N, C-alpha and C positions, 0 to 999 in steps of 0.2 A: 660664093666666095670669090672676091676679086681684090686687086691691088690698085690703090690710088697712086698713079705714077708720079704725080707732082710731090707726094710726101715720102716716097720710098727713097732711102739713101743708098740702098745696095749694101748695107752693112753685113748682111749674111747671118744675123742672129737668128732669124726665123728658120733658116736651114738647119741650124744646130738643134733647135727645140722640137722640130717636126718628128714625131715617133714613127712615121711611115715613109719618110724620105720622099715626099711628094713636092717639095719646094726646091728649086734650083735658082742659080743666079745667071742671068743672061746679059750680054752686052746691050747697052741702050743704043737706040738710033740717035743720031745727033739732033738734039732739040735745043732751040734757042732759050737761053736763060736757065738751063738745067746743067748743073756742074757735076752731077753724079754719073759715074761711068757704068754702073751695074744696076740691074732692076730684078726684083724678085719675081719669079714665075711659078704659079701653082698648077700642078697637074690635077685637075678637078676629078678625073676618073679614079685616081689613087687616094684622094683626100677622104678621111673618115670624119671630118668636121668636128674634131676634138676641141677646137678653139685655142690650142696651145700657142699657135703663132700670133693670133689676135691679142691674147693676153700679154705675150712677150713684147710685141710692138707697142702696145699701150703702156707697158711698164717703161720702155725707153722714152716714150713721149712725156710721161710724167716726170721722169728723171731730168730730161732736157728742159722741160717747161720750168722746173724749179730754178734753173740757171738763166734761161732765156724765156721770159714770160710770153713773148709774142712769136714763139717758134712756129714754123710751118712744116716741120718734118716729123717723121714717125706718125703713129696713129694711122698707118697706111693700109692695114689689112681689114677688110670688112666682110663679115659673114651675114648674108641676108637669108632669113628664114620665112618661107611662105606658111602662114598659119591657116590650116584648113578646119573649118568649123564642123564639128561632129556632135551629134546628139544621140548618145546611147544611154538608155535607162539601165544603169549597172545593177540596180536593185532587182531587175527582172531576170537576171542570170544566176542560176543556182546549180550547185553540184560540182564536184571535182572529177574530171574524166581522165582515164588512162587509155591510150590506144594500145590494144593488145596485138602486137605484131605476130604473125605466124608465117612460117615457111614450110611449104609442102604439108600443111595441115597440123604442124606442131608449133605450139606456143614458144616464142623466143624467151629464154630465161630472164632477159632484162625487164620484162613486164612485172616480175615479182619485185624488182627494185622500184619500179614506178608505183606499184601498189603500196610499198612501204612509205615512199615519199608522199604520195597522194593521200594515204590514210592519215598521216600526221596533219596535213592541210585540212582534210575533211573534218577531223576532230576539232581543230582550232576554230573552224568556221561553223561547226555544227551543221554540216551539209552531207549529202550522200556521196559515197565513193562509187563511181561507175566505171565500167570497162566497156570499150567498143571493140567488137570482134568482126573483122571483115575477111571473107574468104569463101571457099566452096567446100561443102561437107565438113564444116568446122563447128557446127552447133554443139557437139559433144564436149568441146573444150570449155564451154561456159561454166560447167560445174566446177572445173579446176580453178577458174578465176574467182568464183564465189568463195571457194574454200580458202583462197589466198587473200580474202579481204573485201572483194567487190560486193556492194549491197545490191547492185543492179548491173546486168550485162545486156547491152544492145547487140544483137546478132544480125549481121547483114550477110546472108548466105545465098549466093547466086552463082551460076556457072561462069558469068562474066568475070568473077573474081578468082578463078582458078589459078591464073598467073598474074603476078603483080604488074599493073600498068598505072603510071602516075595519074593520068587523067581520070580513069574510072574510079580509082580509090579516092582521089581528091573530091570528085563530084559527089560521091556517095556520102563521104564524111561531112562535107560542107552542107549538104542538104539536111543532114541530121542535126548539125550545129544550129542552123537557122530555125529548125523546128523546136528543138528541145532547150536551146539557150543555156549551155553549160557556163559556169563561172571560170573554171580553170581547165586547161587541157594539156596533159603531159604526153610526150611521144618519145620513143627511144632515139638516141642520136646514132642510129645504125645506118648502114648504107641505104636501106629502104626508107627509114625514118627521115633521114636528111634529104632524101630525094623528093619526097612529096609534102613534108611538113610546111615548107615555105609556100608551096602552092596553096595549101589549105589556109594559111594565114592571110595570103593575098585575097583569096576567094571569100573569106569570111570577114574581110576588112578589119583585121586586127594586127597586133604586133606579135613578135616571137623572139625569145631569147634562145640562141643556139648553144648546144654543148654545155649546159649548166651543170655545175658541180655542187652547188649549195642552194638551199631553199629555206625561206622563212615567210610567215604571214605577219604583216604589220598589224598589231592589235587595234590600232586606231582606224586605219583606212581599210583594213581587211584585204589589202592588195598583196599579191605575191611578190616577194623580193627574190629574184633569181640572180645568182652570182655565177659568173663564168670567167675563165682565163682570157686575157686580152693582150695584144701586142707580144705574141710569142710566149705567153705565160709570165711576162714580167710584171703585169698588173692584173688585179682581180676587179672586175667591173660588176656592180650590182645594178640591175636593170628593172625598171618599173613600166607597166603598161597602164597608164592612168585613165585614158579616155575610151578605150576599146575593150570589147569582150568577145570571146573568152580570152583570158590571159594565157598565152601559150609558151611552152618551153620544150626543147628537146633535152633529154637527160643522158649524160655521158655514161655508157655501160660500165659496170663494175665500180661506180662511184659511191654506191650505197648498199647496205645489207639487203638481202632478199626477205620479203615478208614470209614468215613460215605458214604452212598450211594448217587449217583448222578443220579436220575431218568432220563431216556432218553439219558444217555451217550452212545456214539457209540464206537465200537471196532470191531476187526476181530476175527471170530471163525474159527479155523483150524482143521478139522477132520483129524485124523492120522490113517492110515491103520495099522492093527495089524495082525501079523502072529505068533500065539503061537507055531506053529510046529518048529520054529527055537530055541526055548528055552528048557532048561532041567529043568523041574519042578518036583521034587521028592515028595513034600508034597501034601497031598490031604485034602480038607475041609471035616470035619466030621459033626460037628454041632456047633451051637452057643448057649451058655447058658447065660441068663441074670443073673447078680449078684443080689442075693437076699439081699438087704440092704435098710432099710427104711429111712436111714439118707440122708440128702441133700448133693450133691457133692459140695465141697468147691470151686472148680475151677470156677464155674459160678454163685455162690451164691451172692445175693445182700445184704444179712445180715449174719454175722458170729459171733458166740460166741466162744471164745477160752479160754482154761485153761492152766495154767503153773504149775511150781513146787510149787507155793504158795498154790495150792490145798492141798498139804501135803500128799495125799494118792490117790490111784487109784479110790476109790469110790467117790472122789470129782467130777469126771466127770458126775455123776448122776445129780448133781446140775446144771452143765453146760448144760446138755441135757434138763433139765426141762426148763431152761430159753430159750434155743434155740427153744423148742417146742412151747412155748407161743408166740414167736416172728416170728415163721415160718422161722427160721434161720438154717444155717449149723453149725456143731460142728467142731471147729479147735483146734489145740494144738501146744505147743512149742516143740522144738526138745528134750529137756531133758525128757519130759513126755513120748515121743515116745520111746526114747532110754531105758527108765526104764520099758517099756512094759505095761504102763498104758492104752494105746490107740493105735489102728493100725496106721501104717505109712501114710495111705491115708488121715489122718486128719492133717498131719504136715504142718504148715505154715512157710515159710522162704526160704532162698536160697537153702537149701538142701531138701526142701519139695516142697510145691506148692506156687507160687506167686499169690496173690489174689488182686482184685480191687473192693471190695464191697462198697455199699453205707453206710453201718453201720458195724463197727468192734468193738466188745466189748471184751476186754482182761481182764481176771480175774486171778490174781496171776502170771502175766508174767512181769518180770523185763524189758525185751526188749533188748536182745543182738543184735549186729549189723546184724547177720544173720537173725534174726526174723524180725527186723524192715525193712530190705530190701525187705522182702516178703509181707509186708502188708501196708507200709507207703503211698501207693497211695489211700487208702480208703478215701471216702469223709468225713465221720465222724468217729472219733476214741474215744471210751470211755474206760478208764483204771481204774480198781479197784485194789488197792494194799495198803498194810500197809506201804510200803516204799515211802515217798513222793519224794525221790531223784532218784527213778528208772528211767532209760532212757525213758521208754514208758510213764511214768507219765508226762514227760516234752514235749513229742511229741503230746500227746493226745489232742483232741478238748475239751474233758471234763475229768478231773482227779478226782477220788473219793478216798480219803484216808480212809481206814478202813478195818474191817474184812469182807472178802467176804462171809463168812458163815452167817453173819448177814444182809449184804446189799443185796445180790442176792435173798434170799427168800422174803425179803420185796419188792424188785422190781417186782418179779413174782406176788405177791399178788396185787400190785398196777395195773399191766397190766391187770390182770384178772378182777379187779373192773371196770376199764375203758371200757373193752370190754364186760362187763355185765356177766362175768362168775366167 
């Protein structure tokens, strides 16, 4: 991506259309024959190569050319792409894989969402649904994965996997990919999944869509169409991996229903031989420290009480915490309150935070921007408390309560205590 200095007028239009603010205007050095005082400068490290600035400058060129046919301005931004020839026999890749993340020997519930999504893909493609289980003393979990829809479970069980290390897990999974050639690979967008999914994609020479929230199989090309929020949730981007296999994606937790168990379902368990001596693992496990936090994790909470800008001040979350405490609920928050530093990011609900599916979601002082609604609209019961009756969340809610939350919430807390005899 570069600027043709002689054609740039310094108009600043490209600055306005750039979605990631990577273009700025700089003073030109005094150049003979150049009357423009400003020059566009692109920060390539921040650029996402969306082509918006190129299209805008070309538009101005065509507009000017209509009036001045021999114009030599605009058409000043050029994006050069290096095409790398790849030769992948996509027909040789079969099967939909789901990485079954485990922590301390227990399967992470998100895998059941992956099996739900992957099962739909496998059905559309008429291919096997497989799970990959990596860990130490985890072989018994294979039966659970089969009952939740896996036709085949690859088990990599070795002491080297007792504690998660990116390099070891990546090397093992990449070796298996090269040997078995899966068509699709889904991984959870968890802390661990995000940590090594990109390593796997690089090692396997393929592409990956991160934090996908929607999936579909193109009936003509049989490719996976993975959709994810982009530019802070303001756009939804559908991404294709045309020339590489497997097609990979990380799946945002709580974005899909869990595949139910089918007791007695049969499948195949495939033990995989592991030879760590072939890998270069530089990291060493030192210790595991549990996070000291008394609050409930919103990702798996059945009840959530969230606060928004309507709280008016950081101390307003004390009231939210009081209500959450009497309900046995987790504390959530809207993005503006997190951005303002009122509450840590781990409480953020929405496309740029956590996607949740609780049985009860109480929103206090949250208007309900699209990014927030997309992260909690699957809740079974939604209660909204707001002064503004026209707020988007008030219209979506199962029960909308118009009024001052500083009057309503304390009254609700007292009523709950009375009912529970406290």
